[in-house]
Structure formats: C-alpha cells, structure tokens
LONUDREN-352390 format. One record per atom (N, C-alpha, C): y, z, x. Coordinates in pm, whole numbers, plus 50000, padded with zeros to 5 digits. Atoms other than C-alpha are relative to their C-alpha. Layout:
REM residues N
YZX
...
END
This chain:
REM residues 458
500944997750123
757637554039177
500154994849893
499635007450137
757297546138845
500325011149892
499864990950091
758767566938551
500554991849921
499835002150135
759467566638208
499084998149946
500985005750070
755997559638106
499775009949898
500014994950112
755667571537780
498485007549972
501154994450042
753157597337632
499234989849894
500945004050056
749797590337475
500034998149833
499965002150113
749997575437135
498054996149904
501265006750064
746517578936906
500454994949842
499695001950111
747587561036587
501105007549917
498814994650026
749937587836416
500185008950097
499424988349968
749387612536634
501044999050154
499325001349918
751767616236946
499575009250093
500484991349935
750287634537231
501055006550118
499204993449923
753457648937398
499655018150047
500434983449964
752357684837440
498795002650123
501364999549906
750107697137717
498695006649929
501074995250090
747777716037477
499024986049966
500295012750061
747277681137274
499334993650115
500875009649879
746297660037643
499055008950023
501044995549957
744347687337740
498475001249936
501375003650083
742057685237462
499804985850010
500575011549964
742127646637518
499234997050160
500845001849864
741107649337883
498565009049996
501764995250010
738017673337794
499014990849907
501115008350058
736957650937547
499884987150055
500255011249902
737127619837778
499335006550107
500984994649885
735207642838020
499094997849948
501544995850062
732387650637796
499654987649959
500625020750022
732287613137657
499784994750137
500175003049867
732077605138013
498705004150062
501264996249976
729397627538080
499084996949939
501135002850052
727227623237829
499674982450016
500435013849941
727317583237895
498985002050100
500455001349880
726417589938237
498565009249967
501154991049991
723647615038144
498834993049913
501035007550101
722167588937853
499344989350131
500565010349882
722047562838146
499175004150133
500794993649922
720837583338421
498335003749949
501324999550045
717617589038193
499484989149939
500075012250078
717737554138085
499024987150088
500625007549886
715707524738238
500674993850142
499085005049893
718407511238408
500605014250134
499634990249927
719407547238517
498865006750110
500694997449894
715977550838700
499904995850130
499735009849846
716747521238937
500915009250069
498614990449925
720197540839009
499295009350086
500414985349914
718367573239115
499164993850113
500775004949853
715807550439323
500404991750107
499175010749907
718317531539505
500055005750171
499944998349844
718127551739840
498424998050038
501694999449942
714287543239848
499864982650069
499745011149969
715807508639961
500014988549937
499975011550066
716197469739870
498544997049978
501685004649968
712097464939977
499415007749880
500464996350148
710937489039672
501184999949900
498815004350137
713997479539413
498834984749967
500555012150046
712387445439451
498505000749959
501464997450023
708727456239464
499924999249819
500014997950172
709497463039045
500824993949929
499605011950090
711627434838965
501385004050009
498534997450007
715007449939053
500764998550105
499185004349907
717937435739200
500805009150073
499344989849925
719317462039460
501724994850023
498985003949968
722497440539525
501075002349837
499645002050119
723237433739167
500225020549940
499744985650054
722807474039078
501115004250061
499344990349934
724937485439347
501274990549920
498825010049999
727767455339259
500205010049833
499754994450147
727297471638862
500215018950037
499414986149945
727657511339001
501475000250021
498535002249963
730757500239176
501044995449875
499205002750107
732557486038863
499895009449887
500314991850087
731027511238653
501105013650054
499324987849973
732447539738870
501854995550026
498585004450017
735737517238880
500575003849861
499854998350145
736017522638533
500675011049979
500114986550039
735717557338496
501305002050069
498284999149934
738427557738799
501214993849946
499105009150088
740407534138588
500665007349884
500254988950127
740087562338267
501295010650056
499794991749972
741167585938474
501394999450044
498605002849937
744187573238638
500684996249864
498955004150139
745477559138264
500455018449978
499744985150035
745267597538188
501015007450068
498864989049893
747107613238487
501184991450007
498245005549999
750127585338436
500565002949862
499284995650128
750557591338084
500145014649987
499904983750007
750177631338136
501195004350037
498664996649882
752957632938417
501074991349962
498855010849989
754757602338293
500664993950091
499125006449900
755937594338610
498574998550134
500685003749890
753647581438929
500464996650119
499505001049845
754227585039300
498744996450073
501165003649929
752087575439578
499325014850060
500344989149888
752047613139696
498715006049973
500634995250050
749287624539483
498524995950050
501725008649948
747027597739633
500064995750147
500064999549862
747517605339985
498244995850054
501194997649957
744727606240243
499195013449953
500274983649973
744357645640196
499444995149856
500405002250141
743727634339807
498214997150018
501325005449971
740467614139951
499455012650046
500924988349942
739187644240139
499875010849916
500374992150107
739667665239837
498764997749927
501185002350122
737317644039628
498715002550072
501295000149937
734697643239908
499695016850020
500144988849986
734887677639935
499535004749852
500514996250117
734447685039553
498314992750018
501375008249965
731117659739638
499205007050064
500974991549912
729787679939879
499835016049959
500484989049995
730177713039748
499274997649859
500915003450090
728837701239431
498544997249988
500775009650018
726347678439514
499894987749968
499995013850083
725037644739421
498824999949962
501455004050052
721567649039329
500015004449848
500144993950127
722147666239004
501794994849906
498255001750058
725227651338744
500855013649962
499534987050012
726497686738623
500305002750129
499354993849907
727287690739002
501394992950049
499165006650016
729987667038951
501525011749937
499394988950117
731467693738685
500485010950168
500344991949925
730507718738955
501065001550097
499175002049864
732167708639251
501464998449991
498305001250061
735567699439102
500605012949971
499674990850068
735537729838889
500485012150160
499844988249925
734957755739230
501074995050120
498515004649933
737677731839440
500865006349943
498664997250061
740397735539175
500215014650026
500224988549969
739637770639142
500595012250103
499944990149875
739407783939456
501504997650071
498745006649935
742577762539557
501045009849957
498914992350068
744607776939291
500195015150062
499814985749991
743337812839340
500585002750180
499564993649842
744307810939756
501404995450010
498295002950006
747867794339667
500675011249920
499024986450044
748707825339446
499805011150077
500384987049925
746977849139680
500744999650162
499345001449862
748077838840037
501265001949992
498694996949970
751567843040015
500205015550005
499794985749990
751407878439975
499495006450100
500024998649864
750067881140309
500024994250096
498745008949896
751467852840515
500644992449928
499075007350035
754207828640539
499184983750037
500525015149961
751647802040651
498644997849904
501254999450085
749447800640337
499534986350006
500615017450031
748817759840334
499325000850121
500995000449879
747387761740705
498755009249980
500994992949994
745367790340609
498954995949881
500815006950103
744277775540313
499054986650024
500895013249978
743117741840458
498825006350122
501344994649943
741017766940731
498955002249949
501274997750116
739187782240444
499414989749933
500745010550032
738177752640298
499024989650109
500945007549845
737257737140657
498805009550003
500954989049975
735117766640699
499234997749893
501175003350119
733217762040361
499694986650009
500805009649964
732937730340415
498834999550096
500755003449883
731177731240731
498465010449932
501044989950019
729227762240600
499084993949890
501145006550124
727677742340292
499214989450048
500685013149926
726657712040520
499235007950063
500684989749927
725117738940727
498735003449932
501004992850106
723387759040439
499434993149899
500485008350140
723167739040164
500254986249987
499905013949960
723057700640268
500044991449850
500355005850118
722337691839897
501345007349874
499375000450095
725087706239763
499835019449925
500364991350079
725727740739540
499174998449889
500315003150128
724347722739244
498105000650023
501235001650024
720797718239381
499345014250023
500824987550043
719717757739422
500115005049851
499604996850074
721127762039126
499304994649908
500465010350110
719417734338934
498475006650023
501204998649936
716317747839114
499485014449911
500374988850087
716727784138940
499955004749847
499865003850153
717347769138604
499074992249976
501365002750081
713967752338586
499185010550051
501184989650019
712137783338697
500195006549862
499374994050154
713857796638322
499434991449913
500295007250094
713267766438156
498544999349939
500845001550067
710567763537913
499044987150081
500645010549943
707567741238098
499584990349854
500035011150087
707337708237892
498374998149977
501315002750036
704027701537711
499934984749983
500065015049968
702667665737832
499564994649812
500285001850135
701087665137442
501014995949907
499085002950059
704207664537274
501024997650073
498085005949910
707247653637507
500154989449970
499885017149982
706527617137485
500314998049852
500405003950126
707377602537148
499394990150001
501095012150016
704997578936986
500904982849983
499165010850009
706277544637004
499214992849881
500125004250134
706177521136726
498704986350049
500985007149893
704027492636983
500185003350114
500425004249873
703037487337304
501034989450087
499325013449912
704717467637619
499354989450000
500605013949988
704137432037601
499044997650096
500805003649882
701267423937844
499724983450038
499975013549980
700767391938035
498684991249958
500955002550028
698207370637961
499284995550158
500704999949898
695387370838228
499354990050056
500775011950006
693877340038400
498945001450012
501475000450052
690257333038343
499275003050128
500934990049937
687947355638568
499614985550104
500645008449940
687047332838853
500714986650020
498765007649982
690047309438851
500475001150163
499094998849842
692007300739179
501435009849934
498854994749993
694627327239193
501454998450108
498585003349841
696407327339528
499044989850100
500575011549920
695807299039797
501445003550094
498584997049878
697727309540179
499044985850065
500155013049961
697607275140326
500764999550163
499385001149917
697867273240687
501405008050043
498854990950008
700537302740705
500395002650194
499324993549858
702467309841032
501395007649997
498634992349973
705137334541121
500265003350159
499444999849881
706967334241426
501145013650032
499744993049991
708807362641558
500684996850171
499875007049884
710767343041841
499034995150082
501305003249900
708227335742116
498925007149921
501414993950069
705587359141918
499684995249891
500965004450163
703237342341666
499015013049964
500204987350055
702417369941456
498644999649949
501065006950104
700257349841213
500264987050020
500195010749924
698927316941339
499014989749861
501155006950112
697207295641070
499485003449929
501344994350047
695787313940859
500114991149849
500515003650117
694027303040530
499275005149928
500514993650110
692687316540261
499825001549849
499535003350166
691967317239855
499295013549981
500064985150079
691957349539619
499564992949880
500345005950140
690087339939277
500125014649916
499214990550077
691127360138982
498465008849957
501134990350012
688877393238908
498905005450089
500674996549890
687807399139269
500825010850125
499014992749868
688677424139546
499814993850113
499825003749839
689417409639886
500495008450050
499374991749895
689557426140179
500674994250104
499385004449893
691847416240453
499995010350116
500234992649912
690847435140750
500264996250140
499305003349853
691587435341145
500085010950098
499474992849965
692207458241416
501385001650015
498705002550023
695667470041500
500544988750084
499385010749947
698017444441564
499404988549987
500405011450047
695957421141419
500964988449926
498745009050090
698867407641201
499725001049830
500404998450141
697267420940887
501405003149928
499355002450071
700537435240752
501054987050005
498925011450011
702857407740837
499264988749900
500605008550117
700367385140645
499865007149902
499774992150166
700957410840333
501724997149948
497785001349998
705127407940401
499864986049970
499815014850055
704627370840375
499374998449848
500505002250122
702427373540085
500875004349860
499074995550105
704897393439887
501464995650019
498895007749987
708027374039985
500915013650112
498944992949936
709237403440210
500184995050148
499805006949883
709027383640524
499664981749926
500045014750037
709607344640493
499164993050108
501165006049907
706867318240639
501104991250087
499345010549915
707847298440966
499074984149960
500785010850042
705397274340859
498875003649919
500934999150108
702517265540605
500495003549840
499714994750121
702467275640220
499355006249932
500684987350135
701397300239939
500004998549886
500155004550167
700527291239611
499255011249915
500314989150072
700287318339327
499974991649821
500335005150127
698937304838993
500424985950016
499805015949992
699127270139090
501844994350028
498145005449952
703097269139212
499995007650151
499684997849902
704467273639560
500565012749961
499414989149975
705917308339623
500695003150131
499824995049849
707067300939989
501465001949956
498694994849947
710677299039926
500535012249856
499464991150067
710977324939665
500015015650058
499504985649925
712407361339717
498965008149947
501184989950053
709997392739692
500505005449836
500484995150126
711497404339364
499744986049911
500515011950127
710957368939196
498624998650001
501504998249972
707297371739351
499095011749871
500304986450097
707027405339173
500394999249853
499895002650151
708347393438849
499094991049965
501175010850048
705647364538832
498865006250049
501634992850038
702577394338845
499685004450090
500564994349869
702537404139214
500675016250025
499514983649955
702687442539273
499415003450131
500614997949882
702117459939582
500245014350021
499514987249953
702137493639737
500315000050177
499975003449894
702927502440057
499485010550152
500644989049866
701667516740442
500815013150023
499514987449998
703937542240437
500725004849864
499674999350151
704397555940081
501545001449970
498665002450026
707657545539931
500125007249846
499944993250146
708457573939609
500895006050015
498684994149986
711187589439499
499555013549989
500684984850002
710417627039581
500555005849910
499594988950112
712847642139322
499934995349846
500515004950136
711517622339046
498695004849956
501244999150035
708697630338858
499104991650000
501295007250003
705227617738886
500234989149875
499945009350130
705627600338507
501654989850049
498805007349966
709357588338631
499744988450099
500635006349859
707737571938946
499394987749935
500665014150044
705317552538723
500944991749917
499575005250091
707977544038479
500664991050058
498935010549949
710037522538763
498694988450000
500985012949996
706857501938774
499974991949910
500025009850086
707477486438434
501444999949986
498585007250035
711107480438458
500204987449968
500095009850036
710677448538437
499564995349867
500574998150155
709097449938114
500885001049914
499564994850114
711747463537952
501524985849982
499325009950027
714997445737832
501435006449975
498824991650032
717747472437763
500675004750140
499294999749872
720447475238021
501045010249981
498774991449955
723707494838118
500665005249843
499274994450084
725527498937799
498845007149851
501054995750075
722597501637553
498975012450032
500594983249921
721217531937809
500815008449977
498754991649993
724577545037822
500215006249885
499404990950154
725067549637458
498825001449926
501194997350037
721207558437416
499414992149870
500395008450150
720397527437176
498994992950060
501185007849918
717187521737403
498875013149995
501154994449999
714777548437227
498714994250022
501465008549987
712397526837119
499104998650101
500675010349860
712047506537441
499485011750098
500024988549904
712187541637663
498345006149939
501394993250044
709417555537448
498354990250008
501015008949998
707267522337475
499555002250184
500225004149877
707757523237866
499745015950066
501264987849924
706727561837931
498615003649921
501315002850040
703757556637682
499074994950121
500475010749918
702767527537943
500045009650130
500004995549906
703697551438222
498505009650019
501434988550017
701307581838092
498444991050024
501385008950037
698627556938007
499594996350171
500395000649862
698607545238410
499545011550081
500494987749894
698737582538546
498745000849940
501514993350022
695717590338323
499164988150084
501045010649940
694077558638477
499455003650112
500244998349898
694357571238805
499635018650010
500454983450001
693457610238705
501605006550025
498574992049973
697317625038731
500474998149851
499355001250095
698067623938388
500245017449949
499794985149987
697727666038399
501505003550086
498484996949901
700677665838637
500984987050015
499155011650047
702717640338497
501635003950049
498854995849954
705917666138538
500395005150114
499754991449867
705577677638857
500584985850104
499205009449875
707947662039169
499094993950069
500625006749918
706497633739360
499965006850146
499824991949890
707617653439659
499295009950062
500904987849953
705297681339618
498484993350004
501385006149999
702047660239629
499974998650120
500085006049867
699997653239918
499694985750005
499735013949966
699657619140103
498894993849864
501485007250119
695937611239901
500804997549847
499415004350130
697717615839550
501244991250016
498935014049998
700867596339648
499484990050008
500545011949982
699017570839731
499294992649867
500615003650117
697177570039392
501224997749905
498775002050072
700907573539246
500554986949989
499425016449982
701927540539393
499144992749930
500695006050077
698877526439257
500524997849891
499685000450113
699777538438906
501134992350016
498875004949985
702917528038974
500304980049983
499985014249948
702147489239099
499164997949792
500795006450142
699467490738762
501615000149898
499095001250067
702567496338567
500964987249901
499215009450034
704127466838579
499084987749972
501325004050070
700987451538438
500064984450078
499715008249884
700327429938745
498544988849978
501155010450014
697967394438781
499395007250143
500774996949819
697547407139169
500785011150030
499504989849981
697957439739283
499395001450153
500425002949855
698137442039666
500105010750074
500304983849954
697527475239850
500174998050171
499295003849821
698947476840215
499305016050071
500254986049913
696697505040416
499865008349899
499754987250079
696047525640091
498875013850059
500834988149904
693207545440318
500445006250105
499394996149862
695607552540623
500525016749959
499804983250028
695537592540672
499465007849923
500774993350103
693417599140368
498765003850092
501184992649970
690417624740418
498994990049936
500785005050041
687037614340368
499825001449806
500364995650126
686637627239995
501364989049953
498835005550064
690327611439939
499574982049984
500625018149984
688687573740043
499394997249877
500865003450092
686027577339848
500634999849818
499534992850119
687847591339521
500924983450015
498835015150026
690477555939596
498874987649963
501465012050022
687017533739634
499645000749833
500525002650167
686137546039291
501014995049904
499115004750118
689337540239129
500054981750023
499745014150003
689427504839269
498794990049943
501465004050070
685687496439160
500615000249874
499804999650111
687017506238816
501124994149924
499135007550057
690117487938825
499524982949995
500635010849962
687927457738922
498905000549845
500634997550142
685857463038599
500924996149891
498815004050108
689217458238392
500364987350040
499535014249997
689627426338537
501144997650076
499024998349921
692367438138766
499604992450167
500375002449859
692657415539114
500295006450115
499334991349890
693117433839429
499644992650150
500185008649848
693917420539775
500025018450073
499954986149932
693387453440027
500054993250129
499785004049845
694977450840344
499605013850103
500154986549970
693347476440567
499154996350149
500764999249860
692117481740935
498815010150044
501484989150014
689207508340800
498834991449976
501205011450009
686317482340825
498615006649908
500784989650061
684167507440683
499975005049842
499224994550166
686167518140368
499804985049933
499945011150111
686147479540231
498634991950028
501615003449984
682367474140362
499234998049864
500974995750167
680767486139982
501054997449890
499074999550060
684047481939823
500234983449965
499545014250044
685017443039819
498914988149967
501085014449992
683547408539721
499964991750085
500265010449823
684627387640052
500965009350055
498794991049899
686867401940334
500324984750106
499345008849946
688987379740552
500605009950121
499564992749910
689157392640892
500904991050104
498845005749912
692227386741166
499735005850127
500054995649865
692847391341521
501074992950094
499345007849917
695417386341737
500814989249912
499515008350087
697267368141440
499394984849951
500425008350031
694647344641372
498695003049896
501244998050071
691467340741096
499055002050097
500995003449901
688487347341304
498635003049866
500964998350096
685997352640980
500345001349867
499834999050144
685737349840593
498525001549942
501364998750076
682647358540356
499875011649955
500724988650084
680517384240174
499995011250116
500304988849913
680557419040353
498844998850112
500855002649903
677547414240495
499944988750107
500005009949896
677817382940683
501195001950092
498834996049902
681307394340836
499555013950084
500464991249925
679527424340943
499024997150124
500845010049812
676977403541180
500874989250057
499175012649903
679747379341292
500105007450137
499354994449876
679807384741660
501174997650018
498584999249954
683167373941674
500985016049930
499404984350065
684277407241427
499325009350094
500604986149910
681927430541645
500644997350122
498884997749862
683907419641966
500965004249985
498784992450039
687187425841783
499745012749962
500374985950033
686017456341689
499685010150103
500454991249918
683887472941919
500194994150212
499975005749868
684737447842247
499084991650031
501355009149936
682687422742438
500324999650165
500474999349906
681247421442732
500404989150119
499785014549943
682557386342832
501295000050065
END
C-alpha cells in the first residue's frame, strides 16, 4: 500500500479532522450532483439520455454516438478520480483491499437498488446500501456468529427481489409518486422567452433540383435489393416512393439517408455527391428522417423529444451545459420545439411522456422532431403504417400543409391509396427496380404497376 499521505489543505485550512473532511465530501457530492443535473437538462444531456435509442437515431439528428460515449467515459472517470482523491487523503493510506471484486459488486448493487433512470437514484441507492449494511453489521452479531455470511445472503436476496419486482430500482416508483404531488407545469409560463430565434437555413428555390439518384445499386451478398434505380426530387414538392412488400423501398430510403452504403451508382444532394458521407453528415446537410418503427425516447416528454431534433442547431457543449451557462440557447431550442409541436397539433400535450402516446400520435411527434432540425428535405419511412383511417387522413392534411410552407417531402410508403391524392409525383419500385414514375393519375393507369399490386394473368 501507500502510507504517509498528507491531509487535504485548502489555503490556510488543514482538513485533518473527520468533521471538516465530512463537510468537504458532501460539498463535493452536491457540486457533482449540481453539474450532472444541469448537464442532463442541457442540449448535450438530452443526447446522453437518448443514447439507448441507438446510433441510427442519434445520427438522424446530427449527434455522434461514439464521441458521446467517449465523452461520458471520460466524465465518469473524472468523477471516479475525484472520489479516489478524497478517499486517499481522508484515510491517508491506500491499499488494494477496498478495491476488490467485492467492491465492484457493491457498486452494481447500489446502481440496481437506486435505479439508473433518475439522477437522485444514485444517492438513493448508495444511501440504502450503506445504511442497511451498517445496520446489519451491528445487528447480526447479536444473533449469530456467522454475520458476514448472513449479511451477504440478505443482500443477495434483496438484489434478486428488486430485479424481479422493481427492475428500474426503487427510484422509479418514488419518482412517479413525487410526480403525482408535483404541481402541473403550465405551458404558457414554463418556457422562457428567447431574445432571438434559432438560425434557419436558406431554402433552395422552388422547382430547383434538390436530390438526384443516379443508377443506385445495393447488394447483400448475391441478393440485389436495389437495382439501378434513378429519379429526381425538386424543391417544394412531395414525392411518393411506393411498391408492394419487398419492393426495396426501405433499402432505397436507407441508401438516401446514409444508413446503408451504395454498392454502385451515385446520389447528389444540392448538387454535391453524398455517396461517401455518413448518416450524420447527411443529416447535418439538411436531410431529416422518420422511422418505419417509431424511435422515440418514451421516458422523455414530447417537448424534449422534439428538442432532440434541434440538436445540431445549438452550439453549447458539455461544460457550458453542466455549469448552467446555456440558458439563452436552451430557451431558443425549447421555443423551436414548442413551435414544431404546435405545427403538428401537439402543443397542448408538450409535457406528457412520449411513451404514453398512441402510435398515430407518435408518428406525428417524429415528424415534429424532424422538422425541428430545419430540414431542406424530410424523408418519411412508411408514416401511415399501422394507422387507422382517421389517423391517415390527419397525417395527409399535415403533409399537405407542410408542402404549402415550402417543405420538400419524400414519402416511402406501400399504401398506394394513401399517397395517390397527396403527392405531386410517384416513383414505383418492384423487386428492387423502378417500374414507373410520373403523376399519380399516370402511375395509377400503368399496366406494370397494376400487375405489381394486383397480379398478372401472364
């Protein structure tokens, strides 16, 4: 071990008494909690809370999942370093004994007991563990001479009980109970008024060439999922990409957004090739998307989910967020998120949790999140899938309204009737190839399209 470690000295104060070190430790804990609390409520913190949604979701609004995970690792290491410094100078002696495998199990137990969904759960879990452990160490010797074994047995049973009955830890039900007693937030007074709005892109001139797909090919081994497909999208129009199940629509969609790489061919956006760009780089250029299987963060509010879409429009990073120096930018982001919620008719539900919404409303929320990024092109992956008739009609009205506002939309859909009265042009795929392109009435009467949907006598 290492002995002879001097006590902590802060200027003229020598912290060599238990009471003074106790105060320093709790001041450090509160400072760390305050920084983490500010951080999780900031622009960067929202992406931290969205990490479980996966790298594809993160890239869709311009966040780098790998860099964020690395940042989290370094930040957690900083907290651990600070704790180790306090430990060494408090005990003034360090050996390997307190840092055995058993200690790691203790930390995992604290995390499981408290839960990981709420920041206060970290303090709650450690408090329960340390308090219960000290209580058992005092109590068990009165009844048995095998106190250590009984102690371990009690904690093992408690560990299994919490995993079985409260997988989110005891912090989750306590947070729900507190939410019932908390005064509801009023939408009109909750958000601070920003001094200015977020900056917006310069949109291309209506009718100009926005996206060009030239001979796109995608192979999966010997399977050709997309076979030399070409089409254009012009600014200010709604284009439908339709076809029967297995036609290659979703694969084509993923090629355009950078989720999949082209095997052959090229894709140009605003006159520049995006073939070699990553999904995140394409998103930063102004291509927003939704998902066939809705990707929302259910434990975040509608307002926070939409604010994720505006991530790339902010600049405040980890330190400004953690120190609470990002209030003006946060006000701008939240004002933009509320504006987009109002655009899709969900402003009155801004503080509800996204996980409580029905499927149709979740799809509208995804569109609001995409719009918050101020996109040049918004791509919707089967937005009508699983929706009832009235929900499809509401979605069609929303997309028509977006067109009148100058938003360019690509709708990837297998429901031909949904897009017929909505889009300006339709591209039809079948078995990975383009079989028709044109105005809705032209596509409807195309024999090859009819054969693809209804079958052929040949």
